[in-house]
Backbone bond lengths (Angstrom), bond angles and torsions (degrees), N, CA, C in turn:
res aa  C-N    CA-C-N  psi(-1)  N-CA   C-N-CA  omega(-1)  CA-C   N-CA-C  phi
1 M - - - 1.446 - - 1.532 110.97 -
2 K 1.342 117.71 -43.88 1.460 121.74 179.37 1.525 111.07 -61.58
3 K 1.324 115.80 -39.50 1.453 120.92 -178.88 1.530 110.50 -65.67
4 N 1.324 117.29 -41.20 1.468 121.46 179.42 1.526 111.34 -63.83
5 L 1.343 116.56 -40.12 1.461 120.91 179.03 1.532 110.46 -65.51
6 K 1.325 115.63 -43.42 1.463 120.20 179.15 1.538 110.54 -62.63
7 T 1.314 117.03 -42.43 1.457 121.55 178.75 1.525 110.72 -64.35
8 A 1.322 116.44 -44.16 1.468 120.61 -179.93 1.522 111.11 -62.73
9 L 1.312 117.38 -42.39 1.469 121.16 178.58 1.533 110.95 -65.31
10 S 1.319 116.38 -39.51 1.468 120.34 178.54 1.526 110.82 -63.99
11 V 1.324 116.60 -43.40 1.458 121.35 179.29 1.529 110.08 -64.28
12 A 1.337 116.90 -43.11 1.461 120.77 179.26 1.528 111.19 -62.85
13 A 1.338 116.99 -42.02 1.467 120.93 179.40 1.527 110.60 -64.84
14 L 1.318 116.60 -42.24 1.457 120.60 179.19 1.530 111.03 -63.81
15 A 1.318 116.99 -44.13 1.463 121.20 179.34 1.519 111.02 -62.21
16 T 1.312 116.67 -42.04 1.467 121.19 179.32 1.526 110.75 -63.77
17 T 1.313 116.57 -43.95 1.466 121.22 179.83 1.527 111.13 -63.19
18 L 1.327 116.58 -45.44 1.464 119.98 179.89 1.520 111.91 -64.40
19 T 1.326 116.99 -41.67 1.464 121.14 179.28 1.522 110.58 -63.31
20 A 1.327 116.60 -46.08 1.471 120.47 178.85 1.523 110.76 -61.41
21 G 1.333 117.13 -40.54 1.456 121.42 179.33 1.516 112.43 -61.88
22 V 1.312 116.37 -40.40 1.467 120.86 178.99 1.524 110.46 -63.69
23 F 1.333 116.86 -47.20 1.462 119.94 -178.89 1.524 112.22 -66.21
24 I 1.309 117.41 -39.69 1.471 120.65 178.27 1.523 109.96 -65.57
25 G 1.328 117.23 -42.63 1.463 121.17 178.64 1.515 111.93 -61.42
26 Q 1.324 117.10 -40.90 1.452 120.38 178.91 1.520 111.15 -67.26
27 A 1.320 117.05 -39.17 1.464 120.60 179.91 1.524 110.83 -64.11
28 L 1.321 116.65 -39.90 1.461 119.64 -179.94 1.516 111.95 -73.25
29 A 1.319 117.55 -37.18 1.457 120.86 -177.20 1.528 112.02 -72.47
30 A 1.305 117.11 -32.67 1.464 120.71 -177.53 1.525 109.48 -86.08
31 Q 1.308 115.72 103.52 1.461 121.65 178.80 1.522 109.09 -130.30
32 P 1.319 116.73 60.25 1.467 118.71 -173.46 1.524 113.58 -62.80
33 H 1.319 117.83 -33.29 1.466 119.90 -178.77 1.529 111.25 -73.27
34 M 1.320 116.09 -39.97 1.468 119.43 177.54 1.531 109.88 -67.45
35 R 1.331 117.07 -40.02 1.459 120.98 178.44 1.530 110.10 -63.01
36 A 1.325 116.80 -44.41 1.468 120.66 179.11 1.528 110.47 -63.52
37 A 1.328 116.93 -42.87 1.466 120.52 178.93 1.528 110.41 -60.53
38 L 1.320 116.54 -42.75 1.461 120.42 179.87 1.531 110.89 -63.30
39 D 1.307 116.56 -41.23 1.470 120.30 177.31 1.525 111.17 -61.90
40 Y 1.340 116.98 -43.96 1.467 120.87 179.23 1.529 111.20 -65.49
41 L 1.313 117.11 -40.40 1.461 120.33 179.01 1.527 111.10 -63.61
42 R 1.316 116.53 -41.65 1.470 119.84 178.32 1.525 111.17 -65.06
43 S 1.317 116.59 -37.08 1.460 120.57 176.50 1.533 110.49 -66.11
44 A 1.327 116.36 -42.32 1.464 120.68 178.14 1.528 110.32 -62.09
45 K 1.323 116.96 -40.91 1.459 120.98 178.34 1.523 110.29 -59.50
46 S 1.324 116.25 -45.08 1.466 120.87 179.28 1.523 111.11 -60.91
47 E 1.315 117.21 -42.59 1.472 120.79 179.26 1.522 110.86 -65.60
48 L 1.320 117.51 -41.80 1.461 120.78 178.67 1.523 111.17 -64.00
49 E 1.327 116.74 -38.99 1.460 120.22 178.64 1.529 111.32 -66.60
50 S 1.327 116.92 -29.77 1.467 121.28 -179.80 1.533 112.90 -83.45
51 A 1.310 117.45 -17.01 1.467 121.22 -177.97 1.524 110.36 -68.68
52 E 1.331 115.36 156.50 1.463 120.26 176.41 1.527 109.40 -62.02
53 H 1.310 115.58 147.86 1.463 120.74 -173.18 1.526 114.84 -78.30
54 N 1.286 120.58 -23.54 1.453 122.57 -173.05 1.530 110.90 -83.01
55 K 1.323 116.32 85.21 1.472 121.42 179.74 1.531 110.63 -132.30
56 M 1.320 116.70 26.81 1.466 123.09 179.37 1.532 112.24 55.23
57 G 1.334 116.83 33.88 1.454 121.92 176.47 1.516 115.13 88.73
58 H 1.318 117.72 -10.01 1.467 120.63 -176.71 1.531 112.04 -70.30
59 R 1.328 116.59 -38.21 1.456 120.00 177.85 1.528 110.39 -62.78
60 A 1.322 117.02 -45.18 1.463 121.56 -179.65 1.529 110.85 -63.17
61 E 1.322 116.59 -40.65 1.473 120.24 179.11 1.522 110.83 -68.09
62 A 1.323 117.12 -39.67 1.466 120.77 177.27 1.527 109.98 -63.46
63 L 1.309 116.84 -39.25 1.461 121.11 178.25 1.534 110.60 -65.67
64 R 1.321 116.38 -41.73 1.466 120.81 178.38 1.526 110.45 -61.54
65 L 1.326 116.28 -46.24 1.468 120.49 -179.52 1.532 111.96 -67.04
66 T 1.320 116.24 -35.58 1.465 119.98 177.64 1.524 110.30 -66.15
67 N 1.323 116.83 -42.49 1.473 120.21 176.32 1.520 110.95 -61.25
68 E 1.322 116.48 -40.03 1.462 120.73 177.35 1.536 110.60 -64.12
69 A 1.322 116.85 -41.71 1.463 120.85 178.72 1.532 111.17 -64.52
70 I 1.313 116.62 -37.83 1.471 120.47 176.61 1.527 110.01 -62.08
71 R 1.332 116.53 -47.17 1.473 120.33 179.25 1.525 111.19 -60.72
72 E 1.317 117.10 -44.19 1.468 121.08 -179.42 1.530 111.45 -64.59
73 T 1.322 116.80 -40.47 1.465 121.12 179.53 1.524 109.90 -65.77
74 E 1.325 116.94 -44.75 1.463 120.61 178.45 1.527 110.43 -61.94
75 Q 1.330 117.06 -41.64 1.458 120.89 179.86 1.523 110.94 -65.94
76 G 1.321 116.48 -41.15 1.457 120.13 177.86 1.513 111.96 -61.81
77 M 1.314 116.84 -39.95 1.470 120.19 177.89 1.525 110.84 -67.13
78 A 1.321 116.60 -41.05 1.456 120.20 179.86 1.530 111.42 -66.32
79 D 1.322 116.58 -38.90 1.460 120.67 -178.74 1.525 112.73 -71.20
80 A 1.328 116.68 -18.00 1.468 119.47 179.23 1.523 111.30 -72.31
81 Y 1.321 117.28 -16.73 1.466 120.13 -179.60 1.450 108.91 -90.51
């Protein structure tokens, strides 16, 4: 009887751990808002690169900040794993 109880508790603990792991993994992998933000930032970068250069430095600064935002977004996504 003691052995059966120990086995049942072990199986229950293992099942709970595996279930929790699956849900946590899915939560970390699903980052639709960060993915969308990254796509928009990359599109903005492309538009800024295509814009005329004579903007009294504002275009270059916007491009610099957009590149920084891309790096930060990518890092945030990587750190979520």
